[in-house]
KOLMARTI-179345 format. One record per residue (C-alpha): residue number from 0; residue in one letter; x, y, z. Coordinates in steps of 0.02 Angstrom, whole numbers. Example, Ala and Ser with C-alpha at 12.3 -4.5 7.8 and 13.67 -1.06 7.14 Angstrom:
2
NODE   resi   resn        X        Y        Z
NODE      0      a      615     -225      390
NODE      1      s      684      -53      357
// end
This chain:
396
NODE   resi   resn        X        Y        Z
NODE      0      x     8950     8580     5436
NODE      1      x     8787     8580     5508
NODE      2      x     8708     8728     5588
NODE      3      x     8663     8759     5771
NODE      4      x     8498     8849     5806
NODE      5      x     8516     8905     5993
NODE      6      x     8344     8902     6117
NODE      7      x     8354     9080     6093
NODE      8      x     8336     9060     5913
NODE      9      x     8197     8938     5904
NODE     10      x     8106     9046     6038
NODE     11      x     8105     9194     5904
NODE     12      x     8030     9067     5762
NODE     13      x     7887     8981     5895
NODE     14      x     7856     9203     5941
NODE     15      x     7855     9235     5759
NODE     16      x     7784     9081     5669
NODE     17      x     7632     9074     5802
NODE     18      x     7581     9237     5806
NODE     19      x     7624     9302     5942
NODE     20      x     7778     9441     5936
NODE     21      x     7763     9595     5895
NODE     22      x     7729     9623     5694
NODE     23      x     7680     9427     5692
NODE     24      x     7462     9435     5717
NODE     25      x     7338     9365     5619
NODE     26      x     7218     9427     5531
NODE     27      x     7078     9302     5522
NODE     28      x     7040     9165     5610
NODE     29      x     7106     9039     5482
NODE     30      x     7258     9111     5463
NODE     31      x     7298     9073     5659
NODE     32      x     7222     8891     5641
NODE     33      x     7375     8888     5473
NODE     34      x     7520     8939     5555
NODE     35      x     7481     8835     5716
NODE     36      x     7423     8661     5572
NODE     37      x     7270     8643     5676
NODE     38      x     7200     8736     5857
NODE     39      x     7203     8625     6004
NODE     40      x     7013     8600     6050
NODE     41      x     6991     8469     6162
NODE     42      x     6952     8612     6291
NODE     43      x     6833     8716     6190
NODE     44      x     6876     8885     6266
NODE     45      x     7045     8866     6217
NODE     46      x     7002     8898     6021
NODE     47      x     6934     9049     6079
NODE     48      x     7041     9109     6170
NODE     49      x     7209     9043     6098
NODE     50      x     7161     9098     5919
NODE     51      x     7132     9284     5974
NODE     52      x     7272     9303     6073
NODE     53      x     7392     9268     5895
NODE     54      x     7268     9400     5831
NODE     55      x     7268     9603     5814
NODE     56      x     7085     9595     5829
NODE     57      x     6948     9519     5851
NODE     58      x     6831     9453     5988
NODE     59      x     6731     9287     6022
NODE     60      x     6592     9359     5882
NODE     61      x     6749     9325     5766
NODE     62      x     6782     9154     5800
NODE     63      x     6630     9106     5823
NODE     64      x     6553     9150     5656
NODE     65      x     6746     9104     5571
NODE     66      x     6673     8913     5652
NODE     67      x     6502     8920     5636
NODE     68      x     6421     9061     5516
NODE     69      x     6569     9057     5368
NODE     70      x     6621     8879     5419
NODE     71      x     6806     8931     5358
NODE     72      x     6861     8810     5491
NODE     73      x     6796     8660     5561
NODE     74      x     6837     8514     5707
NODE     75      x     6924     8355     5676
NODE     76      x     6946     8200     5769
NODE     77      x     7121     8206     5715
NODE     78      x     7336     8182     5794
NODE     79      x     7344     8072     5972
NODE     80      x     7123     8053     5940
NODE     81      x     7093     8211     6001
NODE     82      x     7017     8328     5934
NODE     83      x     7067     8478     5846
NODE     84      x     7008     8646     5725
NODE     85      x     7104     8663     5569
NODE     86      x     7071     8786     5437
NODE     87      x     6939     8672     5277
NODE     88      x     7103     8684     5167
NODE     89      x     7245     8609     5300
NODE     90      x     7074     8469     5334
NODE     91      x     7111     8326     5190
NODE     92      x     7290     8331     5241
NODE     93      x     7234     8276     5434
NODE     94      x     7119     8190     5400
NODE     95      x     7187     8084     5294
NODE     96      x     7367     8083     5377
NODE     97      x     7281     8038     5554
NODE     98      x     7091     8038     5583
NODE     99      x     7092     7896     5456
NODE    100      x     7174     7812     5562
NODE    101      x     7092     7846     5736
NODE    102      x     6938     7772     5649
NODE    103      x     6998     7602     5607
NODE    104      x     7041     7584     5782
NODE    105      x     6883     7636     5828
NODE    106      x     6783     7555     5720
NODE    107      x     6880     7384     5761
NODE    108      x     6885     7451     5940
NODE    109      x     6657     7474     5946
NODE    110      x     6650     7291     5848
NODE    111      x     6719     7221     5991
NODE    112      x     6605     7312     6087
NODE    113      x     6438     7255     6005
NODE    114      x     6508     7071     5982
NODE    115      x     6539     7072     6197
NODE    116      x     6362     7133     6220
NODE    117      x     6265     6996     6070
NODE    118      x     6243     7142     5949
NODE    119      x     6197     7107     5784
NODE    120      x     6260     6935     5824
NODE    121      x     6354     6828     5710
NODE    122      x     6381     6997     5608
NODE    123      x     6423     7122     5710
NODE    124      x     6520     7255     5575
NODE    125      x     6359     7206     5430
NODE    126      x     6247     7268     5596
NODE    127      x     6385     7408     5634
NODE    128      x     6370     7446     5418
NODE    129      x     6190     7458     5447
NODE    130      x     6188     7582     5592
NODE    131      x     6312     7730     5512
NODE    132      x     6209     7709     5359
NODE    133      x     6054     7748     5454
NODE    134      x     6151     7899     5582
NODE    135      x     6202     7953     5415
NODE    136      x     6041     7961     5327
NODE    137      x     5965     8023     5516
NODE    138      x     6065     8161     5494
NODE    139      x     6034     8219     5339
NODE    140      x     5871     8239     5376
NODE    141      x     5888     8347     5528
NODE    142      x     6027     8462     5474
NODE    143      x     6091     8456     5634
NODE    144      x     6058     8348     5798
NODE    145      x     6135     8267     5976
NODE    146      x     6160     8110     5991
NODE    147      x     5995     8084     6074
NODE    148      x     5920     8147     5938
NODE    149      x     5986     8050     5839
NODE    150      x     5945     7917     5943
NODE    151      x     5764     7919     5953
NODE    152      x     5760     7931     5747
NODE    153      x     5810     7749     5728
NODE    154      x     5812     7589     5817
NODE    155      x     5976     7533     5777
NODE    156      x     6070     7690     5865
NODE    157      x     5927     7698     6002
NODE    158      x     6027     7534     6026
NODE    159      x     6154     7537     6181
NODE    160      x     6298     7457     6229
NODE    161      x     6382     7426     6388
NODE    162      x     6535     7542     6448
NODE    163      x     6673     7488     6587
NODE    164      x     6594     7354     6579
NODE    165      x     6607     7255     6790
NODE    166      x     6682     7414     6846
NODE    167      x     6607     7556     6976
NODE    168      x     6578     7687     6828
NODE    169      x     6504     7553     6745
NODE    170      x     6384     7642     6610
NODE    171      x     6264     7617     6475
NODE    172      x     6268     7731     6322
NODE    173      x     6150     7742     6129
NODE    174      x     6262     7670     5997
NODE    175      x     6227     7825     5908
NODE    176      x     6377     7935     6011
NODE    177      x     6498     7797     5947
NODE    178      x     6430     7797     5759
NODE    179      x     6430     8002     5755
NODE    180      x     6631     7975     5814
NODE    181      x     6655     7852     5679
NODE    182      x     6550     7950     5546
NODE    183      x     6652     8127     5595
NODE    184      x     6833     8015     5574
NODE    185      x     6786     7939     5443
NODE    186      x     6742     8134     5375
NODE    187      x     6553     8104     5358
NODE    188      x     6508     8212     5483
NODE    189      x     6557     8340     5613
NODE    190      x     6548     8464     5788
NODE    191      x     6433     8597     5754
NODE    192      x     6370     8706     5838
NODE    193      x     6394     8696     6035
NODE    194      x     6224     8643     6145
NODE    195      x     6242     8779     6262
NODE    196      x     6384     8930     6275
NODE    197      x     6538     8925     6171
NODE    198      x     6649     8845     6343
NODE    199      x     6511     8692     6325
NODE    200      x     6570     8530     6282
NODE    201      x     6415     8463     6198
NODE    202      x     6390     8496     6041
NODE    203      x     6270     8444     5877
NODE    204      x     6311     8367     5727
NODE    205      x     6310     8426     5551
NODE    206      x     6317     8324     5390
NODE    207      x     6518     8359     5326
NODE    208      x     6410     8437     5156
NODE    209      x     6410     8613     5268
NODE    210      x     6562     8653     5268
NODE    211      x     6608     8528     5121
NODE    212      x     6520     8507     4971
NODE    213      x     6601     8416     4908
NODE    214      x     6656     8363     5037
NODE    215      x     6842     8330     5078
NODE    216      x     6971     8296     4936
NODE    217      x     7030     8156     4949
NODE    218      x     7205     8129     4988
NODE    219      x     7320     7986     4966
NODE    220      x     7366     7915     5156
NODE    221      x     7576     7925     5131
NODE    222      x     7566     8088     5028
NODE    223      x     7462     8159     5157
NODE    224      x     7585     8104     5298
NODE    225      x     7742     8188     5197
NODE    226      x     7602     8373     5214
NODE    227      x     7578     8380     5391
NODE    228      x     7747     8304     5426
NODE    229      x     7780     8469     5320
NODE    230      x     7695     8587     5390
NODE    231      x     7729     8535     5568
NODE    232      x     7894     8569     5524
NODE    233      x     7859     8746     5462
NODE    234      x     7770     8763     5618
NODE    235      x     7901     8694     5769
NODE    236      x     8037     8679     5680
NODE    237      x     8185     8653     5718
NODE    238      x     8122     8498     5806
NODE    239      x     8173     8331     5808
NODE    240      x     8090     8144     5743
NODE    241      x     8017     8105     5939
NODE    242      x     7903     8254     5928
NODE    243      x     7822     8222     5771
NODE    244      x     7804     8053     5797
NODE    245      x     7716     8124     5969
NODE    246      x     7652     8266     5919
NODE    247      x     7541     8161     5786
NODE    248      x     7505     7987     5890
NODE    249      x     7603     7911     5739
NODE    250      x     7720     7760     5747
NODE    251      x     7920     7764     5750
NODE    252      x     7906     7676     5580
NODE    253      x     7773     7781     5506
NODE    254      x     7835     7962     5544
NODE    255      x     8027     7905     5475
NODE    256      x     7949     7888     5345
NODE    257      x     7873     8023     5327
NODE    258      x     8032     8107     5349
NODE    259      x     8113     8045     5255
NODE    260      x     8012     8101     5098
NODE    261      x     8059     8258     5126
NODE    262      x     8198     8396     5101
NODE    263      x     8226     8433     5288
NODE    264      x     8427     8469     5338
NODE    265      x     8504     8426     5481
NODE    266      x     8542     8559     5658
NODE    267      x     8618     8532     5811
NODE    268      x     8513     8599     5974
NODE    269      x     8580     8643     6129
NODE    270      x     8611     8513     6242
NODE    271      x     8691     8434     6104
NODE    272      x     8513     8350     6030
NODE    273      x     8486     8318     5830
NODE    274      x     8343     8418     5761
NODE    275      x     8295     8439     5608
NODE    276      x     8221     8608     5497
NODE    277      x     8178     8610     5305
NODE    278      x     8328     8645     5208
NODE    279      x     8246     8810     5158
NODE    280      x     8231     8845     5335
NODE    281      x     8416     8869     5385
NODE    282      x     8404     9053     5378
NODE    283      x     8429     9121     5566
NODE    284      x     8273     9232     5627
NODE    285      x     8329     9387     5715
NODE    286      x     8242     9415     5886
NODE    287      x     8063     9506     5901
NODE    288      x     8032     9620     5987
NODE    289      x     7979     9585     6190
NODE    290      x     7800     9522     6190
NODE    291      x     7734     9454     6326
NODE    292      x     7560     9333     6330
NODE    293      x     7431     9236     6421
NODE    294      x     7389     9063     6333
NODE    295      x     7266     8951     6363
NODE    296      x     7260     8774     6438
NODE    297      x     7301     8669     6304
NODE    298      x     7366     8777     6208
NODE    299      x     7445     8715     6048
NODE    300      x     7611     8788     6061
NODE    301      x     7646     8737     6242
NODE    302      x     7575     8539     6160
NODE    303      x     7658     8555     5989
NODE    304      x     7815     8480     6034
NODE    305      x     7877     8326     6177
NODE    306      x     8036     8389     6222
NODE    307      x     7989     8592     6304
NODE    308      x     8143     8615     6394
NODE    309      x     8185     8744     6296
NODE    310      x     8010     8846     6317
NODE    311      x     7983     8772     6464
NODE    312      x     8130     8749     6578
NODE    313      x     8076     8663     6751
NODE    314      x     7916     8751     6772
NODE    315      x     7848     8572     6717
NODE    316      x     7768     8496     6876
NODE    317      x     7682     8668     6914
NODE    318      x     7589     8695     6754
NODE    319      x     7560     8507     6675
NODE    320      x     7424     8392     6762
NODE    321      x     7444     8219     6763
NODE    322      x     7414     8158     6595
NODE    323      x     7522     8293     6533
NODE    324      x     7383     8389     6477
NODE    325      x     7458     8613     6481
NODE    326      x     7341     8732     6613
NODE    327      x     7344     8902     6572
NODE    328      x     7531     8982     6532
NODE    329      x     7623     9156     6579
NODE    330      x     7748     9177     6410
NODE    331      x     7882     9321     6389
NODE    332      x     7981     9305     6225
NODE    333      x     7953     9127     6207
NODE    334      x     7990     9056     6374
NODE    335      x     7842     9002     6474
NODE    336      x     7865     9116     6646
NODE    337      x     7719     9082     6753
NODE    338      x     7531     9050     6740
NODE    339      x     7378     9106     6773
NODE    340      x     7182     9051     6823
NODE    341      x     7028     9149     6888
NODE    342      x     6992     9171     7059
NODE    343      x     6843     9116     7195
NODE    344      x     6781     9285     7090
NODE    345      x     6816     9262     6922
NODE    346      x     6980     9381     6916
NODE    347      x     7105     9338     6805
NODE    348      x     7264     9294     6917
NODE    349      x     7439     9295     6878
NODE    350      x     7600     9175     6959
NODE    351      x     7772     9216     6895
NODE    352      x     7891     9097     6954
NODE    353      x     8038     9163     6889
NODE    354      x     8082     9358     6911
NODE    355      x     8062     9428     6697
NODE    356      x     8102     9577     6759
NODE    357      x     7995     9717     6768
NODE    358      x     7939     9773     6591
NODE    359      x     7881     9596     6593
NODE    360      x     7761     9614     6747
NODE    361      x     7708     9770     6653
NODE    362      x     7673     9669     6467
NODE    363      x     7586     9529     6595
NODE    364      x     7464     9629     6703
NODE    365      x     7425     9719     6509
NODE    366      x     7376     9545     6443
NODE    367      x     7261     9503     6582
NODE    368      x     7163     9679     6578
NODE    369      x     7128     9604     6394
NODE    370      x     7094     9454     6432
NODE    371      x     6960     9500     6582
NODE    372      x     6883     9613     6449
NODE    373      x     6869     9474     6337
NODE    374      x     6808     9364     6458
NODE    375      x     6678     9496     6540
NODE    376      x     6659     9358     6686
NODE    377      x     6643     9205     6611
NODE    378      x     6700     9069     6730
NODE    379      x     6802     8940     6641
NODE    380      x     6784     8746     6697
NODE    381      x     6919     8655     6653
NODE    382      x     6811     8488     6626
NODE    383      x     6924     8412     6488
NODE    384      x     7085     8390     6600
NODE    385      x     7159     8366     6773
NODE    386      x     7202     8557     6893
NODE    387      x     7373     8595     6880
NODE    388      x     7469     8604     7034
NODE    389      x     7461     8806     6997
NODE    390      x     7287     8846     6974
NODE    391      x     7244     8752     7128
NODE    392      x     7355     8859     7201
NODE    393      x     7296     9015     7117
NODE    394      x     7098     8973     7169
NODE    395      x     7124     9009     7330
// end
């Protein structure tokens, strides 16, 4: 008989395994990243705020040192062609299981763009190979560079291509930017320090060897997919195969193959849905002490499943933008009960979307005060996504 795992127990697992419940805090940023498999990094500020929400101490400098000085964290273009931050020991698995396929698709796309623009004559693929080699050489010589700097180092990299040809937002771009994206997806280059502050969306690039002197371990794709599925189930299970397929961006066939190679157990979720856990993960998880959290936009926890009703309820339309990206959320005991934003003066404003009780209100207020102290007056700008309904309302 299959074990039933209720939404209450799923929320208990979330609180403990995602380092949000009392006593579950991580010791350092890499431990946070491992606990989540990878930290969503489309919005750079979410890496800092999401990581520190899961640690007992630390400040912005703690995360910055892990990213750029100690280099125990690394950015990858990975699942769903999205930028993630993960620990160095997990990076080879993510790269082989997801980034490799992203690189192949992006390379085919770029070859098509070059052919359409007449770049490379009869051999745009060969031309691109030369441009990739030039980009890697120029980056190694500089040690750290922007795409614009590399475009000035070699005429191949300075070649311009037309983007969105024929549309009103048509533009031109140096091929260096596309080449760097390919090198990163191939595990040959890394997004390094941002050009501005910790909230900046513009990065300098570095050779991979500055993070991994021996390069990333060479995993076979199928084995890496199995390992990534195992890590994801440990962090996000119980869940469905569709949840994993959505999170990774894999096809149904790839997802089913990876899961079939694992020792899993079927469970029944609330509502009668079929779920999966690792076979050694069937023991009940006790409910932790009450906890509150203010998680940033695009945080890895709310973006970890496709089916979110068990922790989101009916609040999705107010907390997600039209592209399916989550805004800043307020959590109480494993459920999203509201959202938060900064008003015109930069103050943090929280809004409950349901009555969570006086204990929740006090805990959320305390979390908001800690968040305000952490930000120190910095204004967050959601440039990588649309504003949610609740953010628009709270910002005034």
